[in-house]
N, C-alpha and C positions, 0 to 999 in steps of 0.2 A: 902500168904500162904493158904488160904482158898480156892482160886481159884485152886491152884494146888493140894489141897487135893480132891477137887470136881473133878476135871479133872481125878485125879489118880482113883478115884472110879468108874465114867463113863467108863472109858477106860477099867477096870479091869472087869465090869459087861459085856461090849461089847465084850470082849475077851473071856469071858465064855461061852456067848451065840453063839459067832462066832465057837467056838471049837464044839458045839453041832450040829450047821448047817453043818459043815465040815463032819460030819459023814454021812449025806444024799447024799453026793456027790455034793451038789449044788456049783456052781462056783460064785467068785465075780460079775462077768459080769451078771449072771443070777439075782442075787439080785438087781444090778443096773437097769436092764431092768424092773424087777418087781416094784421098786420105780417109774421109768419112767410111766409105765401103771396105777400106782396109782394116778398119778398128771394130766394124761390124763383123768382119770375118774372123778377127782376133776373138771376138766375144765368142763366137759359135765354136771355135777352136777350144776356148777356155772352159766351155760347157762340157766339151767332149773329154777334157782333161789332158788335151796336148798343148802343155803349157811352153814348152821349148819353142815349138814353130808359132804359137800365138805370140810369144815375144818378139821372134824374128818379123813377123807380120806388124806388130806395134811399131818396131823401129823403122820398117819400112815406110810405114804410114807416116811416120814424122817427117820422113824426106819430102813428101808431097806437101805436108803442113808448112815446112819452111819454104818450099819453092813457089807456093802461091802468091805471097807476098812479094817475092823476088820478081816473080813473072808480072805482077800488077805493077811494080815500079819501072821493070823494064820497057813495058808496052804502054805506060802511060795510062793503064786501064784501072787504076786505083779508083775505088768509089766508096761511098757509105755504105752503099747495099752490100758491096763485096766484103766489107769489113765485118757487118752484121752477120751475114752468111756465113763466114769464118767462124765467128765466136758461137754461133747458133749451132752450127754443127759439132763444133769442139765439144759441147756439153753432152750432146748425144753420143758420140764417139767415146767419151769416158764412161758413161752409162752403160754401154754396149759391153765394155770389157768387165766392168763390174758385175753387171747382170749376168754374164756368161759364168763368172765365178760364183755367184749366189747359186745358181742352176747346179753347177759341179758340186758343191758343198753340200747342197740340199740332197741331191742325190746319193752322195757319199755317206750320208748320215752324220754330218760333222757341223753341229750347230753354231759352235763359236765361229767357224770358218765362215758361215752364212752371216752372222752377225757382225764379224770384222769386216767383210766385202760391203755389207748395208751400210755401217757407218762410215768406212772410207768413201763410198759414193755420196752419202749425205755430206761428209766435210768437204769433199772436192767441189760439189756444186754450190755449197754455202760460200766458199773461199772465192769462187768466180762471181757469183751473185753479190756478195759484199763490195767489190770493187765496181761491178757495174752498176750497181743502185747509188753507190757513193759518187761515182762519176757524173751519174745522172743528177746528182744534187750540186755539181761543181766542187766535190771535193776529192782529190786525189787520193787513191787507196792502194799502196802496194806493199803495206806491211806484211811482215811473216815470212818464213822460209818456204813454205810448200805451195808456191804458185804452180801453175800447170806444167812448166818444164821439169821442175823437180819430182812432181808427181808422176809423170811418165817416166822418168828416169828409174825411179824406184820400181815402177810396175814392170818396166823391161827388164830390170836386174833380177827381180823376184821371180819372174816368169821363166828366163833363160836358165838360171842357175836352180831352180826348182824350190827355191824358199819363198814360196809364195804366200804362205800363213805369216811368216815373220813381215813379210813385205806389207801385208794386208794389215796387220795390226800396227805396224809403223805408221801407215798412211790413215788408219782411223783415228789414232791420237793427233798425228801432226797436223791433219788437215783440219780437224775441229779445233786444235788450239791455234792454228793460223787464222781461221774464221774468227774465234773470239779476240785474237790480237786486232784483227781489222775492226770489229765492232769497237773497241777501247780506242784504237788509233782514230777512227771517226768522231767517236764521243769527244776525244780530246780536241780534234780540229775543228769541231763546231760549237763546243762551248762558249767561246767568246761572242759566237753569233747569237747565241741563245740567250745571253744574259739581257735582262731589261736596261735600258738607259738610264744612267744615273740623273736624280733630280739635280737641277743647277743650285 
């Protein structure tokens, strides 16, 4: 009940902001692109070791990510391509941040930081891919705890607090665990469909 109330409040606020943005003539795809550019800038800041500011930029970019959908609904501009464009840039956006961290830890001579960032990036991409591929087969796939909102929240907290390495280790483990969870979930959902029909 509380969760539904909070979601309603947030959605209401996003709708009001989106209505104001609509007056400027901006499109949902413009907001999507701005959110991606912000994440790319955060990746550059990560590579330079400016973790706190990178965290703030990631948080700001999430606002654009939330508003593009609200603007699409408010203006009736929702489209299949817009949804695809949003998901497409989301993958590059996450990769930009992880890539920046790989560059930083490689330069700092911290091999396990590079490995943690690398496996966090792989796990994040596989979580998203598992859902996309499963839904392409007509199977709903939302299993696991570390979908994109949770991943981004951990990234922001890690960057802002300076606990970047612990955050990366958590992400490296949890994202790949979530990907495997989705694999098993899809296996269970499709097993009845894979069984040969019984002989009469």
